[in-house]
PAVEXGU-512999 format. One record per atom (N, C-alpha, C): residue number from 1; chain; atom name; x, y, z. Coordinates in steps of 0.2 Angstrom, whole numbers. Layout:
<roses>
<resi NUM&chain A&name CA&u X&v Y&w Z>
...
</roses>
This chain:
<roses>
<resi 1&chain A&name N&u 852&v 477&w -25>
<resi 1&chain A&name CA&u 853&v 471&w -22>
<resi 1&chain A&name C&u 848&v 465&w -23>
<resi 2&chain A&name N&u 842&v 467&w -23>
<resi 2&chain A&name CA&u 837&v 462&w -25>
<resi 2&chain A&name C&u 837&v 460&w -32>
<resi 3&chain A&name N&u 840&v 465&w -37>
<resi 3&chain A&name CA&u 841&v 463&w -44>
<resi 3&chain A&name C&u 846&v 457&w -44>
<resi 4&chain A&name N&u 851&v 457&w -40>
<resi 4&chain A&name CA&u 856&v 451&w -40>
<resi 4&chain A&name C&u 853&v 445&w -37>
<resi 5&chain A&name N&u 848&v 446&w -32>
<resi 5&chain A&name CA&u 846&v 440&w -29>
<resi 5&chain A&name C&u 841&v 436&w -33>
<resi 6&chain A&name N&u 837&v 439&w -37>
<resi 6&chain A&name CA&u 832&v 435&w -41>
<resi 6&chain A&name C&u 836&v 430&w -46>
<resi 7&chain A&name N&u 841&v 433&w -50>
<resi 7&chain A&name CA&u 845&v 428&w -54>
<resi 7&chain A&name C&u 848&v 422&w -50>
<resi 8&chain A&name N&u 851&v 424&w -44>
<resi 8&chain A&name CA&u 854&v 419&w -40>
<resi 8&chain A&name C&u 849&v 413&w -38>
<resi 9&chain A&name N&u 843&v 416&w -36>
<resi 9&chain A&name CA&u 837&v 411&w -34>
<resi 9&chain A&name C&u 835&v 407&w -40>
<resi 10&chain A&name N&u 835&v 410&w -46>
<resi 10&chain A&name CA&u 832&v 406&w -52>
<resi 10&chain A&name C&u 838&v 401&w -54>
<resi 11&chain A&name N&u 844&v 403&w -54>
<resi 11&chain A&name CA&u 849&v 398&w -55>
<resi 11&chain A&name C&u 850&v 393&w -50>
<resi 12&chain A&name N&u 849&v 394&w -44>
<resi 12&chain A&name CA&u 849&v 389&w -38>
<resi 12&chain A&name C&u 843&v 384&w -39>
<resi 13&chain A&name N&u 837&v 387&w -41>
<resi 13&chain A&name CA&u 832&v 382&w -42>
<resi 13&chain A&name C&u 833&v 378&w -48>
<resi 14&chain A&name N&u 836&v 380&w -54>
<resi 14&chain A&name CA&u 837&v 376&w -60>
<resi 14&chain A&name C&u 842&v 371&w -58>
<resi 15&chain A&name N&u 848&v 373&w -55>
<resi 15&chain A&name CA&u 853&v 368&w -53>
<resi 15&chain A&name C&u 851&v 363&w -49>
<resi 16&chain A&name N&u 847&v 365&w -44>
<resi 16&chain A&name CA&u 844&v 360&w -39>
<resi 16&chain A&name C&u 840&v 355&w -42>
<resi 17&chain A&name N&u 835&v 357&w -47>
<resi 17&chain A&name CA&u 831&v 353&w -50>
<resi 17&chain A&name C&u 835&v 348&w -55>
<resi 18&chain A&name N&u 840&v 350&w -58>
<resi 18&chain A&name CA&u 844&v 346&w -63>
<resi 18&chain A&name C&u 848&v 341&w -59>
<resi 19&chain A&name N&u 851&v 343&w -53>
<resi 19&chain A&name CA&u 855&v 338&w -49>
<resi 19&chain A&name C&u 850&v 333&w -46>
<resi 20&chain A&name N&u 844&v 336&w -44>
<resi 20&chain A&name CA&u 839&v 331&w -41>
<resi 20&chain A&name C&u 836&v 326&w -46>
<resi 21&chain A&name N&u 836&v 328&w -52>
<resi 21&chain A&name CA&u 834&v 323&w -57>
<resi 21&chain A&name C&u 839&v 317&w -58>
<resi 22&chain A&name N&u 846&v 319&w -57>
<resi 22&chain A&name CA&u 851&v 314&w -58>
<resi 22&chain A&name C&u 852&v 310&w -52>
<resi 23&chain A&name N&u 851&v 312&w -46>
<resi 23&chain A&name CA&u 852&v 308&w -40>
<resi 23&chain A&name C&u 846&v 306&w -36>
<resi 24&chain A&name N&u 840&v 308&w -39>
<resi 24&chain A&name CA&u 834&v 306&w -36>
<resi 24&chain A&name C&u 832&v 310&w -30>
<resi 25&chain A&name N&u 826&v 308&w -28>
<resi 25&chain A&name CA&u 823&v 312&w -22>
<resi 25&chain A&name C&u 826&v 310&w -15>
<resi 26&chain A&name N&u 828&v 304&w -14>
<resi 26&chain A&name CA&u 831&v 302&w -8>
<resi 26&chain A&name C&u 838&v 305&w -8>
<resi 27&chain A&name N&u 842&v 305&w -13>
<resi 27&chain A&name CA&u 848&v 308&w -14>
<resi 27&chain A&name C&u 848&v 315&w -12>
<resi 28&chain A&name N&u 843&v 319&w -15>
<resi 28&chain A&name CA&u 842&v 326&w -14>
<resi 28&chain A&name C&u 841&v 328&w -7>
<resi 29&chain A&name N&u 836&v 324&w -3>
<resi 29&chain A&name CA&u 835&v 325&w 4>
<resi 29&chain A&name C&u 841&v 323&w 8>
<resi 30&chain A&name N&u 845&v 318&w 6>
<resi 30&chain A&name CA&u 851&v 317&w 10>
<resi 30&chain A&name C&u 856&v 322&w 9>
<resi 31&chain A&name N&u 857&v 325&w 3>
<resi 31&chain A&name CA&u 861&v 330&w 2>
<resi 31&chain A&name C&u 859&v 337&w 6>
<resi 32&chain A&name N&u 853&v 338&w 6>
<resi 32&chain A&name CA&u 851&v 344&w 10>
<resi 32&chain A&name C&u 852&v 343&w 17>
<resi 33&chain A&name N&u 850&v 337&w 20>
<resi 33&chain A&name CA&u 852&v 336&w 27>
<resi 33&chain A&name C&u 859&v 336&w 29>
<resi 34&chain A&name N&u 863&v 333&w 24>
<resi 34&chain A&name CA&u 870&v 333&w 26>
<resi 34&chain A&name C&u 873&v 340&w 26>
<resi 35&chain A&name N&u 872&v 344&w 21>
<resi 35&chain A&name CA&u 874&v 350&w 20>
<resi 35&chain A&name C&u 872&v 355&w 26>
<resi 36&chain A&name N&u 866&v 354&w 28>
<resi 36&chain A&name CA&u 863&v 358&w 34>
<resi 36&chain A&name C&u 867&v 356&w 40>
<resi 37&chain A&name N&u 868&v 349&w 41>
<resi 37&chain A&name CA&u 872&v 347&w 47>
<resi 37&chain A&name C&u 879&v 350&w 47>
<resi 38&chain A&name N&u 882&v 350&w 41>
<resi 38&chain A&name CA&u 889&v 352&w 41>
<resi 38&chain A&name C&u 889&v 360&w 42>
<resi 39&chain A&name N&u 884&v 363&w 39>
<resi 39&chain A&name CA&u 884&v 371&w 40>
<resi 39&chain A&name C&u 883&v 372&w 48>
<resi 40&chain A&name N&u 878&v 368&w 51>
<resi 40&chain A&name CA&u 877&v 370&w 58>
<resi 40&chain A&name C&u 883&v 368&w 62>
<resi 41&chain A&name N&u 887&v 363&w 61>
<resi 41&chain A&name CA&u 893&v 361&w 64>
<resi 41&chain A&name C&u 898&v 367&w 63>
<resi 42&chain A&name N&u 899&v 369&w 57>
<resi 42&chain A&name CA&u 904&v 375&w 56>
<resi 42&chain A&name C&u 902&v 381&w 60>
<resi 43&chain A&name N&u 895&v 382&w 60>
<resi 43&chain A&name CA&u 893&v 388&w 64>
<resi 43&chain A&name C&u 894&v 387&w 72>
<resi 44&chain A&name N&u 893&v 381&w 74>
<resi 44&chain A&name CA&u 894&v 380&w 81>
<resi 44&chain A&name C&u 902&v 381&w 83>
<resi 45&chain A&name N&u 906&v 379&w 78>
<resi 45&chain A&name CA&u 913&v 379&w 80>
<resi 45&chain A&name C&u 916&v 386&w 78>
<resi 46&chain A&name N&u 912&v 391&w 75>
<resi 46&chain A&name CA&u 915&v 397&w 73>
<resi 46&chain A&name C&u 918&v 401&w 79>
<resi 47&chain A&name N&u 916&v 400&w 85>
<resi 47&chain A&name CA&u 920&v 404&w 90>
<resi 47&chain A&name C&u 927&v 402&w 91>
<resi 48&chain A&name N&u 928&v 395&w 91>
<resi 48&chain A&name CA&u 934&v 392&w 91>
<resi 48&chain A&name C&u 939&v 394&w 86>
<resi 49&chain A&name N&u 936&v 395&w 80>
<resi 49&chain A&name CA&u 940&v 397&w 74>
<resi 49&chain A&name C&u 942&v 404&w 74>
<resi 50&chain A&name N&u 937&v 408&w 77>
<resi 50&chain A&name CA&u 938&v 415&w 78>
<resi 50&chain A&name C&u 944&v 416&w 83>
<resi 51&chain A&name N&u 944&v 412&w 88>
<resi 51&chain A&name CA&u 949&v 413&w 93>
<resi 51&chain A&name C&u 956&v 411&w 90>
<resi 52&chain A&name N&u 956&v 406&w 86>
<resi 52&chain A&name CA&u 962&v 404&w 83>
<resi 52&chain A&name C&u 965&v 409&w 78>
<resi 53&chain A&name N&u 960&v 412&w 74>
<resi 53&chain A&name CA&u 962&v 418&w 70>
<resi 53&chain A&name C&u 965&v 424&w 74>
<resi 54&chain A&name N&u 962&v 425&w 80>
<resi 54&chain A&name CA&u 964&v 431&w 84>
<resi 54&chain A&name C&u 971&v 429&w 87>
<resi 55&chain A&name N&u 972&v 423&w 88>
<resi 55&chain A&name CA&u 979&v 421&w 91>
<resi 55&chain A&name C&u 984&v 422&w 85>
<resi 56&chain A&name N&u 982&v 420&w 79>
<resi 56&chain A&name CA&u 987&v 421&w 74>
<resi 56&chain A&name C&u 988&v 428&w 72>
<resi 57&chain A&name N&u 983&v 432&w 73>
<resi 57&chain A&name CA&u 984&v 439&w 72>
<resi 57&chain A&name C&u 988&v 442&w 77>
<resi 58&chain A&name N&u 987&v 440&w 83>
<resi 58&chain A&name CA&u 991&v 443&w 89>
<resi 58&chain A&name C&u 999&v 441&w 88>
<resi 59&chain A&name N&u 1000&v 435&w 85>
<resi 59&chain A&name CA&u 1007&v 432&w 84>
<resi 59&chain A&name C&u 1010&v 435&w 78>
<resi 60&chain A&name N&u 1006&v 439&w 74>
<resi 60&chain A&name CA&u 1009&v 442&w 68>
<resi 60&chain A&name C&u 1009&v 437&w 62>
<resi 61&chain A&name N&u 1005&v 431&w 63>
<resi 61&chain A&name CA&u 1005&v 427&w 57>
<resi 61&chain A&name C&u 1000&v 429&w 52>
<resi 62&chain A&name N&u 995&v 432&w 54>
<resi 62&chain A&name CA&u 990&v 435&w 50>
<resi 62&chain A&name C&u 990&v 442&w 50>
<resi 63&chain A&name N&u 989&v 446&w 45>
<resi 63&chain A&name CA&u 988&v 453&w 45>
<resi 63&chain A&name C&u 980&v 454&w 46>
<resi 64&chain A&name N&u 978&v 460&w 47>
<resi 64&chain A&name CA&u 971&v 462&w 48>
<resi 64&chain A&name C&u 967&v 460&w 42>
<resi 65&chain A&name N&u 969&v 461&w 36>
<resi 65&chain A&name CA&u 965&v 459&w 30>
<resi 65&chain A&name C&u 964&v 452&w 30>
<resi 66&chain A&name N&u 969&v 448&w 31>
<resi 66&chain A&name CA&u 968&v 441&w 30>
<resi 66&chain A&name C&u 964&v 438&w 36>
<resi 67&chain A&name N&u 965&v 441&w 42>
<resi 67&chain A&name CA&u 960&v 439&w 48>
<resi 67&chain A&name C&u 953&v 440&w 46>
<resi 68&chain A&name N&u 951&v 446&w 43>
<resi 68&chain A&name CA&u 944&v 448&w 41>
<resi 68&chain A&name C&u 942&v 443&w 36>
<resi 69&chain A&name N&u 946&v 441&w 31>
<resi 69&chain A&name CA&u 944&v 437&w 25>
<resi 69&chain A&name C&u 943&v 430&w 28>
<resi 70&chain A&name N&u 948&v 427&w 32>
<resi 70&chain A&name CA&u 947&v 421&w 35>
<resi 70&chain A&name C&u 941&v 420&w 39>
<resi 71&chain A&name N&u 939&v 425&w 43>
<resi 71&chain A&name CA&u 933&v 425&w 48>
<resi 71&chain A&name C&u 927&v 425&w 44>
<resi 72&chain A&name N&u 927&v 430&w 39>
<resi 72&chain A&name CA&u 920&v 431&w 35>
<resi 72&chain A&name C&u 919&v 425&w 31>
<resi 73&chain A&name N&u 924&v 422&w 28>
<resi 73&chain A&name CA&u 923&v 417&w 23>
<resi 73&chain A&name C&u 921&v 411&w 27>
<resi 74&chain A&name N&u 923&v 410&w 33>
<resi 74&chain A&name CA&u 921&v 404&w 37>
<resi 74&chain A&name C&u 914&v 405&w 39>
<resi 75&chain A&name N&u 912&v 411&w 41>
<resi 75&chain A&name CA&u 905&v 412&w 43>
<resi 75&chain A&name C&u 900&v 411&w 36>
<resi 76&chain A&name N&u 903&v 414&w 31>
<resi 76&chain A&name CA&u 899&v 414&w 25>
<resi 76&chain A&name C&u 898&v 406&w 22>
<resi 77&chain A&name N&u 903&v 402&w 23>
<resi 77&chain A&name CA&u 903&v 395&w 22>
<resi 77&chain A&name C&u 898&v 392&w 26>
<resi 78&chain A&name N&u 897&v 393&w 32>
<resi 78&chain A&name CA&u 893&v 390&w 37>
<resi 78&chain A&name C&u 885&v 392&w 35>
<resi 79&chain A&name N&u 884&v 398&w 33>
<resi 79&chain A&name CA&u 878&v 401&w 31>
<resi 79&chain A&name C&u 876&v 398&w 25>
<resi 80&chain A&name N&u 880&v 398&w 20>
<resi 80&chain A&name CA&u 879&v 395&w 13>
<resi 80&chain A&name C&u 877&v 388&w 13>
<resi 81&chain A&name N&u 881&v 384&w 18>
<resi 81&chain A&name CA&u 879&v 377&w 18>
<resi 81&chain A&name C&u 873&v 375&w 21>
<resi 82&chain A&name N&u 870&v 380&w 26>
<resi 82&chain A&name CA&u 864&v 379&w 29>
<resi 82&chain A&name C&u 858&v 380&w 24>
<resi 83&chain A&name N&u 859&v 385&w 19>
<resi 83&chain A&name CA&u 854&v 386&w 14>
<resi 83&chain A&name C&u 853&v 380&w 10>
<resi 84&chain A&name N&u 847&v 377&w 9>
<resi 84&chain A&name CA&u 847&v 372&w 4>
<resi 84&chain A&name C&u 848&v 374&w -3>
<resi 85&chain A&name N&u 851&v 370&w -7>
<resi 85&chain A&name CA&u 852&v 371&w -14>
<resi 85&chain A&name C&u 859&v 369&w -16>
<resi 86&chain A&name N&u 860&v 368&w -23>
<resi 86&chain A&name CA&u 866&v 366&w -25>
<resi 86&chain A&name C&u 871&v 371&w -26>
<resi 87&chain A&name N&u 869&v 377&w -29>
<resi 87&chain A&name CA&u 874&v 383&w -30>
<resi 87&chain A&name C&u 876&v 386&w -23>
<resi 88&chain A&name N&u 872&v 386&w -18>
<resi 88&chain A&name CA&u 874&v 389&w -12>
<resi 88&chain A&name C&u 878&v 384&w -8>
<resi 89&chain A&name N&u 877&v 377&w -9>
<resi 89&chain A&name CA&u 882&v 373&w -6>
<resi 89&chain A&name C&u 889&v 373&w -10>
<resi 90&chain A&name N&u 889&v 374&w -16>
<resi 90&chain A&name CA&u 895&v 375&w -20>
<resi 90&chain A&name C&u 899&v 381&w -17>
<resi 91&chain A&name N&u 895&v 386&w -17>
<resi 91&chain A&name CA&u 899&v 393&w -15>
<resi 91&chain A&name C&u 901&v 392&w -7>
<resi 92&chain A&name N&u 897&v 388&w -3>
<resi 92&chain A&name CA&u 899&v 387&w 4>
<resi 92&chain A&name C&u 906&v 383&w 4>
<resi 93&chain A&name N&u 906&v 378&w 0>
<resi 93&chain A&name CA&u 912&v 374&w 0>
<resi 93&chain A&name C&u 918&v 378&w -3>
<resi 94&chain A&name N&u 917&v 382&w -8>
<resi 94&chain A&name CA&u 923&v 387&w -10>
<resi 94&chain A&name C&u 925&v 392&w -4>
<resi 95&chain A&name N&u 920&v 394&w -1>
<resi 95&chain A&name CA&u 922&v 399&w 5>
<resi 95&chain A&name C&u 925&v 395&w 10>
<resi 96&chain A&name N&u 923&v 389&w 12>
<resi 96&chain A&name CA&u 926&v 385&w 17>
<resi 96&chain A&name C&u 934&v 383&w 15>
<resi 97&chain A&name N&u 935&v 382&w 9>
<resi 97&chain A&name CA&u 941&v 380&w 6>
<resi 97&chain A&name C&u 946&v 386&w 7>
<resi 98&chain A&name N&u 943&v 392&w 5>
<resi 98&chain A&name CA&u 947&v 398&w 5>
<resi 98&chain A&name C&u 949&v 400&w 13>
<resi 99&chain A&name N&u 944&v 398&w 17>
<resi 99&chain A&name CA&u 945&v 400&w 24>
<resi 99&chain A&name C&u 951&v 395&w 27>
<resi 100&chain A&name N&u 950&v 388&w 25>
<resi 100&chain A&name CA&u 955&v 383&w 27>
<resi 100&chain A&name C&u 962&v 385&w 24>
<resi 101&chain A&name N&u 962&v 388&w 18>
<resi 101&chain A&name CA&u 969&v 390&w 15>
<resi 101&chain A&name C&u 972&v 396&w 19>
<resi 102&chain A&name N&u 968&v 401&w 21>
<resi 102&chain A&name CA&u 971&v 406&w 25>
<resi 102&chain A&name C&u 973&v 404&w 32>
<resi 103&chain A&name N&u 969&v 399&w 35>
<resi 103&chain A&name CA&u 971&v 397&w 41>
<resi 103&chain A&name C&u 978&v 392&w 41>
<resi 104&chain A&name N&u 978&v 389&w 35>
<resi 104&chain A&name CA&u 984&v 385&w 34>
<resi 104&chain A&name C&u 990&v 389&w 33>
<resi 105&chain A&name N&u 989&v 395&w 29>
<resi 105&chain A&name CA&u 995&v 400&w 28>
<resi 105&chain A&name C&u 997&v 403&w 35>
<resi 106&chain A&name N&u 992&v 404&w 39>
<resi 106&chain A&name CA&u 994&v 407&w 46>
<resi 106&chain A&name C&u 998&v 402&w 50>
<resi 107&chain A&name N&u 996&v 395&w 49>
<resi 107&chain A&name CA&u 1000&v 390&w 53>
<resi 107&chain A&name C&u 1007&v 390&w 51>
<resi 108&chain A&name N&u 1008&v 390&w 44>
<resi 108&chain A&name CA&u 1015&v 389&w 42>
<resi 108&chain A&name C&u 1019&v 395&w 42>
<resi 109&chain A&name N&u 1016&v 401&w 43>
<resi 109&chain A&name CA&u 1020&v 407&w 42>
<resi 109&chain A&name C&u 1024&v 408&w 49>
<resi 110&chain A&name N&u 1030&v 410&w 49>
<resi 110&chain A&name CA&u 1034&v 411&w 55>
<resi 110&chain A&name C&u 1031&v 416&w 59>
<resi 111&chain A&name N&u 1032&v 416&w 65>
<resi 111&chain A&name CA&u 1029&v 421&w 70>
<resi 111&chain A&name C&u 1034&v 427&w 70>
<resi 112&chain A&name N&u 1030&v 433&w 69>
<resi 112&chain A&name CA&u 1033&v 439&w 69>
<resi 112&chain A&name C&u 1033&v 443&w 75>
<resi 113&chain A&name N&u 1037&v 447&w 77>
<resi 113&chain A&name CA&u 1037&v 451&w 83>
<resi 113&chain A&name C&u 1033&v 457&w 83>
<resi 114&chain A&name N&u 1026&v 456&w 84>
<resi 114&chain A&name CA&u 1021&v 462&w 85>
<resi 114&chain A&name C&u 1022&v 467&w 79>
<resi 115&chain A&name N&u 1022&v 465&w 73>
<resi 115&chain A&name CA&u 1023&v 470&w 68>
<resi 115&chain A&name C&u 1017&v 476&w 68>
<resi 116&chain A&name N&u 1011&v 474&w 71>
<resi 116&chain A&name CA&u 1006&v 479&w 71>
<resi 116&chain A&name C&u 1006&v 483&w 77>
<resi 117&chain A&name N&u 1010&v 482&w 82>
<resi 117&chain A&name CA&u 1011&v 486&w 88>
<resi 117&chain A&name C&u 1018&v 488&w 88>
<resi 118&chain A&name N&u 1019&v 495&w 88>
<resi 118&chain A&name CA&u 1026&v 497&w 88>
<resi 118&chain A&name C&u 1027&v 500&w 95>
<resi 119&chain A&name N&u 1031&v 497&w 99>
<resi 119&chain A&name CA&u 1032&v 499&w 106>
<resi 119&chain A&name C&u 1036&v 506&w 106>
<resi 120&chain A&name N&u 1040&v 508&w 101>
<resi 120&chain A&name CA&u 1043&v 514&w 101>
<resi 120&chain A&name C&u 1039&v 520&w 99>
<resi 121&chain A&name N&u 1033&v 519&w 97>
<resi 121&chain A&name CA&u 1029&v 524&w 95>
<resi 121&chain A&name C&u 1029&v 524&w 87>
<resi 122&chain A&name N&u 1024&v 528&w 84>
<resi 122&chain A&name CA&u 1023&v 528&w 77>
<resi 122&chain A&name C&u 1026&v 535&w 75>
<resi 123&chain A&name N&u 1030&v 535&w 70>
<resi 123&chain A&name CA&u 1033&v 541&w 67>
<resi 123&chain A&name C&u 1028&v 546&w 64>
<resi 124&chain A&name N&u 1022&v 543&w 62>
<resi 124&chain A&name CA&u 1017&v 548&w 59>
<resi 124&chain A&name C&u 1012&v 551&w 64>
<resi 125&chain A&name N&u 1013&v 550&w 71>
<resi 125&chain A&name CA&u 1009&v 553&w 76>
<resi 125&chain A&name C&u 1012&v 558&w 79>
<resi 126&chain A&name N&u 1008&v 564&w 80>
<resi 126&chain A&name CA&u 1011&v 570&w 83>
<resi 126&chain A&name C&u 1007&v 570&w 90>
<resi 127&chain A&name N&u 1011&v 571&w 95>
<resi 127&chain A&name CA&u 1008&v 571&w 102>
<resi 127&chain A&name C&u 1006&v 579&w 103>
<resi 128&chain A&name N&u 1000&v 580&w 105>
<resi 128&chain A&name CA&u 997&v 586&w 105>
<resi 128&chain A&name C&u 994&v 587&w 112>
<resi 129&chain A&name N&u 994&v 592&w 115>
<resi 129&chain A&name CA&u 991&v 594&w 122>
<resi 129&chain A&name C&u 985&v 599&w 120>
<resi 130&chain A&name N&u 979&v 597&w 122>
<resi 130&chain A&name CA&u 974&v 602&w 121>
<resi 130&chain A&name C&u 972&v 605&w 128>
<resi 131&chain A&name N&u 972&v 612&w 128>
<resi 131&chain A&name CA&u 970&v 615&w 134>
<resi 131&chain A&name C&u 963&v 618&w 133>
<resi 132&chain A&name N&u 959&v 617&w 137>
<resi 132&chain A&name CA&u 952&v 619&w 137>
<resi 132&chain A&name C&u 952&v 626&w 140>
<resi 133&chain A&name N&u 950&v 631&w 136>
<resi 133&chain A&name CA&u 950&v 638&w 138>
<resi 133&chain A&name C&u 945&v 640&w 143>
<resi 134&chain A&name N&u 939&v 636&w 143>
<resi 134&chain A&name CA&u 934&v 637&w 148>
<resi 134&chain A&name C&u 935&v 635&w 155>
<resi 135&chain A&name N&u 939&v 630&w 156>
<resi 135&chain A&name CA&u 940&v 627&w 162>
<resi 135&chain A&name C&u 946&v 631&w 166>
<resi 136&chain A&name N&u 950&v 635&w 163>
<resi 136&chain A&name CA&u 955&v 638&w 166>
<resi 136&chain A&name C&u 953&v 643&w 172>
<resi 137&chain A&name N&u 956&v 642&w 178>
<resi 137&chain A&name CA&u 954&v 646&w 184>
<resi 137&chain A&name C&u 957&v 653&w 184>
<resi 138&chain A&name N&u 962&v 655&w 180>
<resi 138&chain A&name CA&u 965&v 661&w 180>
<resi 138&chain A&name C&u 961&v 666&w 176>
<resi 139&chain A&name N&u 955&v 664&w 173>
<resi 139&chain A&name CA&u 951&v 669&w 169>
<resi 139&chain A&name C&u 947&v 673&w 173>
<resi 140&chain A&name N&u 947&v 680&w 171>
<resi 140&chain A&name CA&u 943&v 684&w 175>
<resi 140&chain A&name C&u 936&v 685&w 172>
<resi 141&chain A&name N&u 931&v 686&w 177>
<resi 141&chain A&name CA&u 924&v 687&w 175>
<resi 141&chain A&name C&u 922&v 694&w 174>
</roses>
């Protein structure tokens, strides 16, 4: 894991210095502050987003995989935007756009009737009764 972190940090530093040369010191400071504030705002609203995703999951608009992807990409976007740097901000924006895409798909998907909850029972489940041999009262000592 650390082997992947070192190239990421070096690329982050290189891109941040190159962009800083182009936009100047004040622009870099404003960029860092703005991305930090947006990341904090996303992190504060993450509970509302999770509730919306859970509602979409319950209504059958999202399956479990899309629910996990939408939730994790939203949190990853918030954390990546908080971290100062051009590459992390870019990756945070990509994760946020992916999260918005999944939430948009959930809003336009028609409601399904509890596809993940089968009230008639699952055909692959075998009902079994387990009898504990040690707790039977008719056993002689």
